[in-house]
C-alpha positions in Angstrom: 6.9 -9.8 18.2 5.1 -12.2 15.4 7.0 -15.3 14.1 6.3 -13.9 10.5 4.5 -11.2 8.3 2.4 -12.1 5.5 0.7 -10.4 2.7 -2.3 -12.5 1.5 -4.1 -11.9 -1.9 -8.1 -11.5 -0.7 -9.0 -14.0 -3.3 -6.4 -16.4 -1.1 -7.9 -15.3 2.6 -10.6 -18.3 2.9 -8.2 -20.8 2.0 -5.6 -18.8 4.1 -8.0 -18.9 7.3 -8.9 -22.7 6.7 -5.2 -24.0 6.4 -4.4 -21.9 9.7 -7.2 -23.8 11.7 -6.4 -27.3 10.0 -2.6 -26.6 11.1 -3.9 -25.6 14.5 -6.9 -26.4 15.7 -10.2 -25.1 16.1 -10.3 -20.9 16.2 -12.2 -18.2 17.5 -12.0 -14.7 16.6 -12.2 -11.2 17.8 -13.3 -8.6 15.0 -12.4 -5.0 15.1 -12.7 -2.0 12.7 -9.0 -2.0 12.4 -7.8 -5.8 12.9 -9.4 -9.3 13.3 -7.5 -11.2 15.2 -7.6 -15.3 15.0 -6.7 -17.5 17.8 -6.5 -21.0 17.3 -6.4 -24.2 19.6 -2.8 -24.8 20.5 -1.8 -21.2 21.2 -1.3 -19.8 17.6 -2.9 -16.0 16.6 -3.0 -14.7 13.0 -3.6 -10.7 13.3 -5.2 -9.9 10.4 -4.9 -6.2 9.7 -7.9 -4.8 7.8 -7.2 -3.4 4.6 -9.1 0.0 3.8 -10.1 0.3 7.5 -12.6 0.9 9.3 -14.1 -2.8 8.9 -18.0 -2.9 10.0 -18.0 -5.7 12.1 -20.6 -8.3 11.2 -20.5 -10.7 14.0 -23.2 -13.1 11.5 -20.7 -13.1 9.0 -17.3 -15.5 9.2 -14.4 -13.3 10.5 -16.9 -10.5 11.0 -17.3 -9.7 7.6 -13.5 -9.6 6.9 -13.9 -12.0 3.9 -16.3 -10.2 2.3 -14.7 -6.6 3.3 -11.1 -7.5 1.6 -12.4 -9.0 -1.5 -14.3 -5.6 -2.6 -13.9 -4.1 -5.6 -12.9 -0.7 -4.9 -11.9 2.7 -7.3 -8.4 3.2 -5.8 -6.0 5.9 -6.9 -2.2 5.1 -6.7 0.3 8.1 -7.1 4.1 6.6 -7.4 7.0 9.5 -6.9 10.6 9.2 -7.2 13.0 12.1 -8.2 13.1 11.6 -11.7 10.1 9.7 -12.1 6.4 9.6 -11.5 3.2 7.2 -12.3 -0.8 7.8 -11.8 -3.3 5.0 -12.1 -6.9 4.6 -11.4 -7.7 1.1 -10.4 -11.1 -1.0 -10.5 -10.0 -3.7 -7.9 -6.9 -5.3 -9.7 -7.5 -4.0 -13.0 -6.0 -0.3 -14.2 -8.3 1.5 -16.3 -6.5 4.8 -16.6 -3.0 5.8 -16.3 -0.1 8.1 -17.2 3.6 7.6 -16.4 6.9 9.9 -17.2 10.3 10.7 -15.9 12.3 14.2 -15.5 15.7 14.1 -15.4 17.3 15.1 -12.1 20.9 14.9 -11.2 22.6 12.9 -8.8 24.7 14.1 -5.8 28.2 15.5 -6.0 31.3 15.4 -4.7 32.3 19.2 -5.2 32.9 21.7 -3.5 32.3 25.6 -3.1 30.5 27.6 -5.9 30.4 24.6 -7.8 28.7 22.7 -5.7 25.9 25.5 -4.7 25.7 25.9 -8.2 24.8 22.4 -8.3 22.4 22.5 -5.8 20.6 24.9 -7.1 20.2 23.1 -10.8 19.4 20.4 -9.1 16.9 21.9 -6.5 15.2 23.5 -10.0 15.0 19.9 -11.9 13.1 18.3 -9.1 10.6 21.2 -8.7 10.2 20.7 -12.4 9.6 17.0 -11.8 7.2 17.3 -9.3 5.8 19.9 -11.1 4.9 17.5 -13.9 3.8 14.6 -11.3 1.2 16.8 -10.0 -0.3 17.7 -13.5 -0.4 14.1 -14.3 -2.2 12.9 -10.9 -4.5 16.3 -11.7 -5.3 14.7 -15.2 -6.1 11.1 -14.1 -6.8 11.2 -10.7 -8.5 14.5 -9.7 -11.7 13.9 -12.5 -12.5 10.6 -10.5 -12.4 12.3 -7.3 -16.2 11.7 -6.6 -15.8 7.9 -7.4 -12.5 7.3 -5.7 -12.0 5.2 -2.5 -8.7 5.8 -1.2 -5.6 7.0 -2.6 -2.4 5.1 -2.6 1.3 6.3 -2.6 4.5 5.1 -3.0 8.2 5.8 -4.0 10.1 8.7 -1.9 8.1 10.4 0.8 9.6 13.6 0.7 8.9 13.6 -3.0 5.2 12.3 -2.5 4.4 15.2 -0.1 5.6 17.3 -2.5 3.6 16.5 -5.2 0.6 16.2 -3.3 1.3 19.9 -1.5 -0.2 20.6 -4.9 -3.5 23.2 -4.7 -5.2 20.6 -7.0 -4.8 17.6 -5.4 -6.1 19.0 -1.9 -8.7 16.1 -2.1 -6.4 13.7 -3.1 -4.6 14.3 -0.1 -7.6 13.3 2.1 -8.4 10.2 0.3 -4.5 9.2 1.2 -4.5 6.0 3.1 -2.0 3.4 4.4 1.8 3.1 5.1 3.7 4.4 1.6 4.9 1.5 -0.9 8.2 1.1 -1.4 9.2 0.7 -5.1 11.4 1.2 -8.1 11.5 3.9 -10.4 8.0 4.3 -11.7 7.5 2.6 -14.5 3.8 1.3 -16.0 5.1 -2.5 -14.9 5.8 -1.0 -11.1 2.4 0.4 -11.2 0.9 -2.5 -12.6 2.1 -4.1 -9.6 0.9 -2.0 -6.9 -2.4 -3.8 -6.4 -1.0 -7.4 -5.2 0.2 -5.3 -2.3 -2.3 -2.3 -1.6 -5.2 -4.8 -1.5 -3.7 -7.6 0.4 -4.5 -8.5 4.4 -1.3 -8.1 6.3 -1.2 -10.9 8.7 1.3 -11.1 11.8 1.7 -14.7 12.5 2.7 -16.2 16.1 3.1 -19.8 16.2 3.9 -22.0 19.2 7.4 -23.4 19.2 7.7 -27.0 18.3 7.7 -29.6 21.3 10.6 -31.9 21.1 10.4 -35.2 20.9 10.3 -37.3 24.1 13.7 -39.3 25.0 13.3 -42.8 24.4 
């Protein structure tokens, strides 16, 4: 198990790897399509997950080409959905160039029983369905017109809600471009949407370091 898992922005990755070598001694790496594993002289290991895989390995480039690959300004669509809230955004690298954020009221759960609970459940289901339809409409307006330009789709929020939205037949092309794990986000506001590149562009590094040696007794 790694000691720590770090998310390093692509702009900081060269400096972080240089610091890793400075702290742990000379390094060598093994590059593959999904990860670049960097091993240091003292036994420390930094396993770097490739963002937007696969990496086309270039043995003549630093770290197999990971630095160049991570720094590319990709065109990425982001779809965030939670019950009652949704956001769709089009990013060029870290820059948001088109977006739409909205919300629909969906009632919370109730402790009522019997017929009241059944009526409530039907009303809540209808509200959720309408919210998901509104989210699909926004995704269709903001993202689908750029489908031919997109490198990937990143999703976030409630997994079941995202799946319900992407089930809309208009969004079939977006489903095929979805990559990575769904981002855990609070209610999708514009500020939340704008913060997503810091996460989907980052290189996730599983870091294992040797235990410090105890000082010899006098």
